[in-house]
Structures are given as structure tokens and as C-alpha cells.
C-alpha positions, 0 to 999 in steps of 0.5 A: 867300573865305567858303566857305574859312572855317569859322565856329563859333557857340554860343548860338542864342537871340533874338539869336544865332540871327538872327546865325548865320542871317545868317552862313549867308546870306553863304555861310560854312560854319557849325558850331553848338552850343546847350544845346538842339539844337532851337534849331538846327533851321532852321540845320541845314536851311539847311546848318549842321553840329552840334557836340556840345560847344564843344570839338568846335566849336572843333576844326572852326572858324577863327573862333568866336562866342558869344552867351550870357546871362551872364558865367558862361555865357561863362566855362563855354563858353570855359574849362569842361570840353569848352570852347572852350579844349580844342579851339581851333586855334593862330591861331584867333580867338574873338569873344564877342558877349555883354554881358560883364564886363571882368574875365571877358573879360580872364581868357578873353583871357589863357588863350586867348593862352597857347594861341596863340589870340585872344579878342576882346570884341565886344558888339552893339547893335541888339536882335532886330530889328537882329540880323535886319536886320543894322542892328547895331553890333558893338564889338570889343576885342582884337587888331586884326589878328584883327579885320581878318582876320575883319571880313567875317564881322562885316559879315555880322552887322552894318552897323557893326562897329568896332574900339574898342581893347585887350581889354575896351574894347568891353565898357566901351563897351557898358556905358556905352551901355546904362547911359546909356540906362537912366538917361535912360529913368528920368529921362524917366519922371519928367519925362513923368509930371509933364507928363501929371499937369499935364494934357498929352496924352502924344503932344502933349507928346512932339511939343512937346519933340521940337522943342526943342534937346534933342529935336532932338539925338542923345543923345550929341551933347550931350557934344561942345561942353563935356564932351569938350573940357573947355571950360565958358567962355564958357557956351552956357547958364549954370549959374545959369539952368539951375538955375533951370529945374530948380528950377521943374520939381522944384517943379511935381513937388512941387505935383502930388505926383509923386516925382522922385528922379532930377530932384531929385538933378540939382537937388542936383548943380546947386545944389552946382555953383553953390555952388562959384561956377560959376553963370556957367559953362556948365550942363554944368559940373555934370559936373565934380563927378563927374569930381572924385569919379572922380578923372579929368579930361576935356579932349580935343583940340578938333580930335580931338573935331571929327573924331570928330563928323564921322566920326559924321555920315558913318557 
């Protein structure tokens, strides 16, 4: 029963404030804390209770959530003076919703485990609008039983809570997700700046490319056919032809005086892959260069990839 679980929530900012509101709406008893008590005003009016310190909050809570700006803030709230660790109940669970560092969550997890409590990394993705509407992914790493026990509370905050694996794995997923997005953003800035400088209306350009094969596909679905199974032969589209396309695009950038650092780097990568003798392999064979540098080899079971794709479609 929701009414029997006491939920502690620390960090009532742009994201946290909205998530705590949704937990209250779901009927849970909620104890809140923030550096600024005024941030909790409408939560207190809605029935939440105030705790003066993280320690006091932990003493009264069965499950705790933090949503804080920096790893140092999380570590201070969790392990500092009057921190959660000083008041955490044996068997209680603590989920950090912040975008954290893997080393920090592992450190906090170890300290909490020594006191018989669970710490799970649970970064979210959905932005302020998703935090308000509950259209939000919550990736969780740590003890699976603790995740399952408190999944109803997670479901009160987001519509896609999922267990990722051991402690720290959810943090890795969040960082890969965000870094991929920002890298793509920088690349799109280059290509669209080139297109507009070449005379196209930006909206017309967007509508045109949206109809292409890349435009129709979800970003990460581009990894399904070659990268994940490690299968680059026979090619869907040959590296030699893709490199020609990239050469033409970067040449246009030079003609127009548009600096295209990321796109030129992509061209250099693809040229190197061609020089390896991979011209006839699929264009995504260029991704093997980075696997070499990282010392990893990616070749998942094709059936496992297929099942993951089907789950993603139905999710």
C-alpha cells in the first residue's frame, strides 16, 4: 500500500520538485528536504513533511530519492555530516536520480552496503516537461530486489523505469545517452549551417532530410544491423560510396567557407577505414576503428539483438 511507505525526497529543484509532486499525487507519505525551505512550499501545502537535515529525513524514510546538480552534492548529502548515512535504516533503499559519476555511486553504494542499506543509481531522462508529465525514463543500477520492491514509487515518477544491471551501470547508460545526443547536435549544427549557407530555407531543409532513410529512423536504431552484431559484410551501403558522399559534403563546406570540424574528422576516420582495405565493407565498418582504440570487440548474438529491437518497439 502506498500509504504505508514513507518516501524521503531531497533536492526540490527544476526536476526534483516535479518528481516529488508526482509521488505525493500517487498517495505516498513524503518527507522532503532542500537547501532552501521555500522550494518545498507547495509540497508542504500538499501534505509533505519537512526534515531539517538529510539525516533526519533518512531516520523517517523507507525509501529515499535525491535529485541534485553535481556528484559532489550527492556525496555530501549521502556521506557528509548529518548525511543520509547517519540516519539510514537497515534494509532501506536510496535511489540517486542525479546524473552522477560511476566512481561516486560505487563509493556511496559500498558505504551504504556496510550499514545494511541499498544504494542504487537511478538517473532520469525526460527533462522538466517529462518530470511534470511522468513521461520519463528512469534507468536503475544496483540491487534488483530493491528495485522491484520500490518500482511502484519509480512508476509514480516516470513511465519507463527499467533495471539496467549492477551498481553504476545506469550511470553509464545515462552518460552514453547524453553524450551521444550532444555529439550528434554538434554534427547537425555543422551540416545544417552548410545547407542554409548553400541557399536552403532551414525548415524546407529539415522537411527534406526528415524523409530520408536516416531521417526516418530513430537515432540508436542505426546500431542494430551492423554495429551490435558486429556484421559488416555483405554491405548494406559500401564504405567506399559513403566516403565519397562525405567527401562531397565536406568539399561543399570548404567552398562555402563553413568550418566543419566534426564532419571533417568523420571524413578522416572513413578515409583511414578505406586505407585498411575496408572499402567494400558496410559503411559502418568505420566504427571498428574506435573499437580497436578502446580495446573492445562488439559482436552480440543476432537473436539477442533482434529481441532487444522487438522489446524497444513494443515498449
